[in-house]
C-alpha positions in Angstrom: 20.6 84.4 12.0 22.6 81.9 10.0 21.3 79.7 7.9 22.3 76.0 8.2 19.9 73.9 6.1 22.4 73.7 3.6 24.8 70.8 1.4 28.1 70.6 3.6 30.9 71.4 1.5 32.9 70.5 3.8 35.5 73.3 4.6 34.9 76.9 5.0 37.3 77.4 2.9 35.3 75.3 0.5 32.1 77.0 1.2 33.6 80.1 0.6 34.3 79.0 -3.1 30.7 77.7 -3.5 29.3 80.9 -2.2 31.4 83.1 -4.8 30.6 80.2 -7.5 27.0 80.5 -7.4 27.2 84.7 -6.9 29.3 85.0 -10.4 26.4 82.6 -11.4 24.3 85.7 -10.1 21.8 83.0 -7.9 22.0 85.2 -5.0 20.1 84.0 -2.8 22.1 80.3 -2.6 25.4 82.4 -2.7 24.2 84.3 0.9 23.1 81.4 2.6 25.9 79.5 1.2 28.5 82.2 2.8 26.8 83.0 6.1 27.2 78.9 7.0 30.8 79.8 6.2 30.5 82.5 8.5 28.6 80.9 11.0 31.4 78.2 11.1 34.4 81.0 11.3 32.9 83.9 13.2 35.8 85.2 14.4 37.3 85.6 9.7 37.2 89.0 9.2 37.5 87.8 5.5 34.3 85.6 5.9 31.9 89.1 6.7 33.6 91.0 3.8 32.7 88.6 1.3 29.3 88.2 2.2 28.8 91.6 3.1 29.8 92.6 -0.5 27.6 89.6 -1.8 24.7 91.2 0.2 25.4 94.7 -1.4 25.5 92.6 -5.1 22.2 91.1 -4.4 20.9 95.0 -2.5 20.4 92.6 0.6 19.4 95.1 3.4 22.2 93.2 5.5 24.8 94.6 3.7 26.1 97.2 5.9 25.4 95.1 9.3 27.6 92.4 8.0 30.1 94.4 7.0 30.1 96.2 10.1 31.0 93.2 12.0 34.1 93.0 9.6 34.8 96.2 11.0 33.8 94.9 15.0 36.6 92.2 14.5 39.4 94.2 12.9 39.4 98.2 11.9 42.1 98.0 10.1 40.5 95.5 7.8 40.8 98.7 4.9 38.7 95.7 2.2 35.9 96.4 4.6 35.9 99.7 5.3 36.6 99.9 1.1 33.1 98.0 0.8 31.3 99.5 3.5 32.1 103.1 2.3 30.7 102.0 -1.3 27.8 100.4 -0.1 26.9 103.7 1.5 27.7 105.8 -1.3 25.5 103.7 -3.8 22.7 104.4 -1.0 23.3 107.9 -1.1 24.7 108.0 2.2 27.8 110.4 2.0 28.3 111.0 5.5 29.1 107.6 6.7 30.5 107.1 2.7 33.3 109.9 3.4 33.6 109.0 6.8 34.6 105.1 5.7 36.9 105.7 2.7 38.6 108.9 4.3 39.1 105.9 7.8 40.2 104.0 4.9 42.5 106.3 2.6 44.4 106.8 6.6 45.4 102.8 7.0 45.9 102.5 3.4 47.2 106.0 1.6 47.9 104.1 -1.6 44.4 103.0 -1.7 42.7 104.4 -5.4 39.3 102.8 -4.1 38.9 105.2 -1.5 40.1 108.4 -3.4 38.2 107.2 -6.3 35.2 107.1 -3.7 36.0 110.3 -2.1 35.8 112.3 -5.1 32.7 111.2 -6.0 31.1 112.0 -2.5 32.7 115.3 -2.3 31.2 116.0 -5.6 28.0 115.0 -4.6 28.4 117.1 -1.5 29.0 120.9 -3.3 32.9 120.2 -2.7 34.2 120.3 -5.8 38.3 121.4 -4.8 38.2 117.9 -2.1 36.7 116.4 -4.8 39.2 117.2 -7.5 42.2 116.5 -4.7 41.0 113.2 -4.4 40.4 112.6 -7.9 43.6 113.2 -9.3 45.0 110.8 -6.5 43.0 108.1 -7.5 44.6 108.8 -11.3 47.8 109.1 -10.3 47.9 105.2 -8.5 45.5 104.0 -11.0 46.8 105.4 -14.6 45.2 103.0 -16.4 41.4 102.9 -14.9 39.3 105.5 -17.2 36.7 105.5 -14.0 38.6 108.5 -11.8 39.6 110.1 -15.0 35.6 110.6 -16.1 34.9 111.4 -12.4 37.7 114.1 -12.3 36.3 115.5 -15.6 32.7 115.4 -14.2 33.8 117.8 -11.3 35.2 120.3 -13.6 32.3 120.5 -16.1 30.3 121.2 -12.8 32.7 123.7 -12.2 32.1 125.5 -16.0 35.7 124.0 -16.7 34.1 122.9 -20.1 37.3 122.5 -21.8 39.5 121.1 -18.7 36.2 118.4 -18.7 36.3 117.7 -22.3 40.2 117.2 -22.4 40.2 114.5 -19.5 37.1 112.8 -21.0 39.1 112.2 -24.5 41.8 111.1 -22.0 39.3 108.2 -20.7 38.2 107.6 -24.2 41.9 106.8 -25.0 42.0 104.2 -22.3 38.3 102.9 -23.3 36.7 103.9 -26.0 33.0 102.9 -25.5 32.9 105.7 -23.1 31.5 107.6 -26.6 28.3 105.8 -26.1 25.7 106.8 -23.5 24.3 102.9 -23.3 27.7 102.7 -22.1 27.5 105.3 -19.3 24.8 103.1 -17.3 27.4 100.7 -16.2 28.4 104.1 -13.8 26.0 103.2 -11.7 28.1 99.9 -11.0 31.3 101.8 -10.5 29.3 104.7 -7.8 28.0 107.3 -9.5 24.6 108.6 -8.9 22.3 108.6 -11.7 22.6 112.4 -11.4 26.1 111.9 -12.0 25.6 110.2 -14.7 23.2 112.4 -16.8 26.5 115.2 -16.3 28.7 112.6 -17.7 26.5 111.9 -21.1 26.6 115.8 -21.0 30.2 116.0 -21.6 29.6 113.1 -24.3 26.9 115.0 -25.9 29.7 117.8 -26.3 32.3 115.2 -28.4 29.8 113.3 -30.0 26.9 115.1 -30.7 
């Protein structure tokens, strides 16, 4: 399964470091091959699968879910693996497994802002706004200086017709990051788990403040 025709860097730790360096340079194939080698040398190490699976996700590699599931098979309590796999499914629009995995991650670690934030997005897309707000507000409480969950909750209120509440929340996000006043900046929300339709709705909020 894993490629072995790569230069030897010595230890598993060195291979991981090299793989992460290549990932930071967006040299995706080389990064994945290096990290695959690190996993082949330590096949019972959960961390190796998490790093490889997340790198595959960033590279849009189809094996990302399989790799992250392997991490959970080794340790069902690995919250980082559950978070990562939930995000993979959320970005792919597979909401049921995304909700299942993030719910499990939140159960393992209740003070898990990543899980609550992504549950907010997933429940909004599933047409369950009250559940979305509950998890979004929890994410804001856990990470008050991150504008992403604030924007997510604003989006839910906007879709419910509570425009004033949505605008006030969006202004709170602007106080943390003024870049949210520009339309092009919203494109980065795709990397933060927003769907294209959620970005479009977020832009409608922004346009109300900055016509």
